[in-house]
N, C-alpha and C positions, 0 to 999 in steps of 0.2 A: 408217532401215531402207529398202531398196528397196520400191517400192510392191506388185511382184509377190511379193516374198517375204513381205510383210505379208499379202497376199490368202491365198496357200496355208498360211500359218501359221494364219491364222484359221480356214480350212476345217479343216485338220487337228486343231487344240485344239477345234474345234466338233463334230467327229465323236467325239473322246474323251468330250466332255461328254455328247454325245448318247447314248452307248452305255451310260452308268450307269442301272442300272434299280433304282427304288424301288417296292417292292410291284407288279411288272410293268409300272409305266409308266415311260417314257422320253421325251426331248425329240426322240430321233432327230436328222434332219438340222436341226431348229430349234435344236438346240445351237449351230450357227453364228451364230444370230442373237444369242443372249446374250454369246458370246464377241466378236462385232463391236461389240455395245453398249460393252463395256468398253473395247475398242480405241478405238473413236470418241470416249468420255470421256476419254481420255488424249491425244488429238490425233493419232492415226495417221490416215492417208488412203489412198485405192485410187482408181484412175481412175473418174470418175463414169459412164463408159458401161458399166462392167461390170454395173451393176444391170440397166440395160436389155437388156443380152445375155443375162444369164440369164434374164430374164423372158421374153423372145422366143424363146429355145431351149427353154425349159421348156413355155411353152403350145402351141408348134408341135408338140413331141413328144406332148403330151397330146391334141392334135387328131387326129394320124394315129393314136394308139392307140384313141381312143374313137370315131373315124369309122365302124368297121365295125358297131358296135352302136349308134351315138348316134341314128340316124332311126327304127330299130326301136324302140327305148326311148321316144323322145320321142313317138312317134305314139300310143302306148298311153297315155301318162301325161301328155300335155301340160297339161292341166288344172291337175293337182296341181303340176308344176314351175313353171308361169307365175304361179299363186296363191303357191307359196311364196316365189318370187323378190321379188315385191311385198310380201308379208307380212313379211319379214324387214327389208325397209327402212322399211317403214311403222311396225314396232315400234321400229326404231332412231330415227326421227324422234320419236315419242312420248316415248321415255325421255330422248332428248337435251332435248326441250322441259321435261320435268318436272325435269330437273338444272338447266336453265337458270333456271326459276322458283324451284325451292326452295334453290339455293346462290347466286343471284344471279349466274351466271356471265356475263361479257359476251358477246353474241352471236356475234361473230366467233370467240371463243375456244372456244364450244359448238359451232359449226358444224365447226371443226377437228377437234374431239374426235369428232364423228359421222364424218367421214371417217377418222379414225386407228383408232376402235373398229372400222370395218368394212374396213380395211386398203385403202381406195380412193383411189389417186393421182389418177384423174379426179375423185373427189370433193373432194379437196384443192383442185385446179386451179378447180372450180366455186365452192368455198367463198371461195378468195382473190379471184376474179373478182366475185363476188356482193358481198362484204362491203368490198373493197378495203383490207382490213388485215391486217397481219402476225401479229396473234394467232391468225388461222386456221392458221398453220404451227405456232405453239407449241401449240395445242390438239391437232394431229395427232400431234406430237411425244409428247406425254403418253400418249394413249391408243393409239398404234399398239402398242408392246411387247406390251402385253396383248391387244389385238386379234389379233395374232399367235400367241402362246403359249395364249391362252384356246380358241380353237377347235382348236389342235394337241391340247391335253390334253383336250378335249370329246369328239373322235372317238375318243380312246383310252379314256376312262372309260365311255361309254355302253354299249358292248358287254359291259364288265364288270359294269357297274351292272345290266344286263337278264339277266345270265348267258347271254349268247348263244353259241350253237355256231358257230363261226366258218366251219366247212366246211358246215354246212348254209346258212348265210347267203349264203355264195358261190354255192351251187348254185342258190339261189333267182333270182340275177340272172344266171346264166350263160345265154347263147343258145347255138343251134346253130352251129357253125363254118361260115363262107361257103365255098363250093366254091371251087376254084381258078379265077382270072379267066383268061380267054381272049380273043382278039380275036372280033371279030363271025361270022368264018367258022370259029370253032372253035379256029384255030392259037394255039400259045403266043405270049405277047407279048413284045414285043422289050424286052429290058433294056439300057439305054444305059450304066449305069455300077453296078457290083457292090455298091459299099458302101453305097449309098443317099443319100449327100449331095448327089447331084444333084436329085433331087425335093425333099428336106428343104429344100435352098437354094431352090428355086424357090418352094415354099410360102411360105418367109419373105417374098421378094422381093414376091410378089403380096400377101401379107398386110399389108405395110408400104404398100402402094399402097391398099388397103382402109383400112388404119388412117387415112389421111390424108383420108378422105372426111368432110367435115363437114357435119351435118344441122341447120338452125336449129330451135330450140325456143321456145315462148311465153315472153315477157318479155324477148327479146333475148339468151337463152342458145344454147348450140348443145351438140351431142352428136357425138362419134365414137367409134368402138370402140377407137382408140388403140392402143399397142403390145401390148398385152394381147389385146384383142378381136379385131383384125385376122388376126394369125398363128394364132390359135385357130381362127377360122372356115375360113380356108383349109386348115389342118391337117385338120380334120373332113372336108371337102369331098374332098381328096386321098385320105384313109384310107377315106371311104365309097366313092368311085368306083374307086380303086385304077388308073386308066388313062385314057389319052386316045388314043382310036382303037386302034391296034396297040402302043402305046409304055406299058410298065409305069411306075406311079409308087410301086410298093411300096418302102417302107424297111423293112430287116431288122429284126427286134425287138431284136437286140443294140444296134444304133445307137440306137434309139428309147429305150431304156432307159438308155443312157449319156447321151445328150443331156437326157433329163428329169432325171436325178440332177445333171448339171453345171449345168443350168441352173437348177434349184432353189437349190442351195447358194451359187451365184454371185450370184443375186438376193438371198439372206437376207443374205450377207455385206455387198453394197452397200448394202442398205436398212438393216441394223444399224449399220454405222459411220457412216452418215448420221445416223440418229436419236440415236445416242449422244453425239454432238458436244455438245448443250446439255441433255441429259436431266436430269441431276441440277440444275442450276441452275434449270430451269424448275420441277422439283418444290419446290425451296427456295422459290421466289418465289411460286408459287401455290398451295402447299399439297397434301399427300397427299390431301386430299378430292377434288379433281379426277381423280387416278388412280382412285379408287374408283367415282367417276362413269363414267369411261371404261370400267372394267370392267362395269359393270352396262349400258351401252350395248351391249357385245359380248354379255352373258350372256342378257339378258332376250329378245331375238329368238330364239336359239339355242334356248332353254329351250320357248318358248311355240311355235316352229314344229316342234321335234320331236315335241310332244304332238299338235298338229294333223295333221301328216304321217302319225302312226301311227292316230290315233283316228278322223279325218276322211277321209283320202285313202287309208287302208290301205297305205301304201307299206312295201316290205321295208325292214329295218334300213339296209343299205348303201346303197341307193338314197336313204333319208332323209339319212343322214349326208352323202353325196355332194351331194346338192341344199341341204343348210345349209352346205357349204363354199363352193358356188357363190353361194349368197344372200348369205354374207359377203363374198364376193369373195376367199376366202382361198387363194392358191396354195400356201402352205407347209402348211396343213391337208390339202389335196387330197395331198400328198406323204405325209404322215403316214398319212392314210387308205388309201392304196395299200399302204404298208408294213404296216399294222396287219392289213389284209384279205387281203393276198396276191395280190390281182388288180388289174389294170387297168380292170376293167369298171366300177368306181365313177366313173370318170371321165367317163362317159356322162351321169349325172344332175348332176353338177358343170357339164358344158358346157351343159346344158338351162336350168338357172336362172340361170348367170352372165351372159349377156347382158342379161336382163331386170332383174336386180339392179343392173348397170352403168348402164343407162338411168335407173332410179329413184333411185339415189343421187345423181346428178348433178342431177335434178329436185327432190330432197329438198333437197339444200344450196340451190338456188335458192329453194324455197319458205320456208324458216325465214329465209332472209335479207330477204326481202319482207315477212313477217308479224311478224317479231320484232326 
């Protein structure tokens, strides 16, 4: 079957699966991941660049959407978001070490599971570099599927569990709309291109430049924002400022919503078909206990941080769930949360915790490799 035929067949079947509701719950876009895992298991392939293309377009669109409210939101809740970003990773490390000790899991395998449970590709890269073992990739493949689906289901279940009134919750995180942007002299901004692809593409180009900047870390490691963090940052800045001098950087909402959804399902399709290639064989070889351990590495940080966000920091429900998605570095869960809540404003808290978590998941992988 032609690779592009495979791609769109996976997406179509994934949407059909995701539309099935059981007691009000559905997989939504994450149904694409499940179908892709099955296709990957049976040997189907798609171009490897599609996963990165999807990720880049998704996070850039999220940046543009969140930009107008991100800095206002972050300024008032910076301490909470930074603390949650660090805490999610710290709890993931503690749970991973516990699994490593109790189950006698080899260290490279455990660190790979840590990266997979937090769906962090930079974490996997750090795990492979720190351990020098292919077992890190095996661990990632075991924990990754539940790492995606666990967070997706969590953000759908929690509002139902606490009997949240979604309209009231959305109202709590809504900010007054910004006035129409004008040039310094009050005149309308010049729009170079009506569709919005010009500023959107420019944000991606600059984001990829930022993605390539490497910062040295202790112990010989290094950190970069990568293909997920770089475009997210430039998208936030473009969305926040909205102009350069007299030139408009505004992208129409219709394009942003389309690119966000296209990017999300393309990323899920690429990630799923790659992870599915050896998923069943890995489970047969290493046992279902490892899958359960990976699930715990996903669940424990989310549950504990939810309680702390509500009881200690008194965050609103949707800001709490958005921050958890960012702390878990979960792109698919953010897509699900936007669908469940009906507002893009949840992307602001995701964008606030995501960079913090990204840094500490890399440091966490290095830390465990050095000590265990």
